[in-house]
N, C-alpha and C positions, 0 to 999 in steps of 0.2 A: 100356295108356295109363294115365298119372298125371295128374290134374287138381287144381288148387289151389282151384277153385271153379266155379261154374256159368258157362259162357261162355269159360272158359280153353282156349286151343288145346292145353295140356299138353304132355308129352313122352311118348317111347313107346321100347320095348325095340326093338333092331335086330339083324340078323344080317348084317354087312357082307359076308359072304363067300358069300351066297345068291345064286343064279341064277334068273332066270325071274319068273314071276308066277303068283298063284293068284286064284280067286274068293272072294268074301266070303260073309258071311252074307246072305241076301236078305230084308229084312223084308216086312212086310204090304203095304206101298206098291209092292213090287216092283222097287224099286231094287236093280240087279245090279251091283255094282262088282267091279273087280279091282284086286289091289294088288301092287307089287313084293315078292318074297319077302324080299329084304333089309329091309323094313319090318316084317317078322314075325320071331317065334320059334318054334320048336318048343314044343307044348303043356305038355311037362313042364318045360321051362326057363320058360315063363310062369309055371307054378304055383309054382316055387321063387322066382322074382322077387318075385311077390305076397307069399308066406309072409314073405321077409325085410324087404319094404317094411312090412307090417302089424307085424311084430315090432319094427323098429328106427325105422321113419319115413325110412328113406333106402334108396337104391338099393345093391345089393351091389357091393363095390369092383371085381369082375372083370365087371360087366354092361356092355353096350354100349347107349347110348340117345343119342336125339335130341330136342333141345328145340325144340318146334314154336311157341315165343312169338316 
């Protein structure tokens, strides 16, 4: 997820071909959410995306993402 500032809904990487859903991180308040797999990317791809964004300030040209604003 990429945010412009505090309170920004942001934008996030996606995998449009993914099927199903997965559980997410369970915080200390016990909230246990489930997310569509198409709204996530594999961890290696996530690290690659972050590396590109930090280095250049923009998404890689071949990345898929959704703007939530």
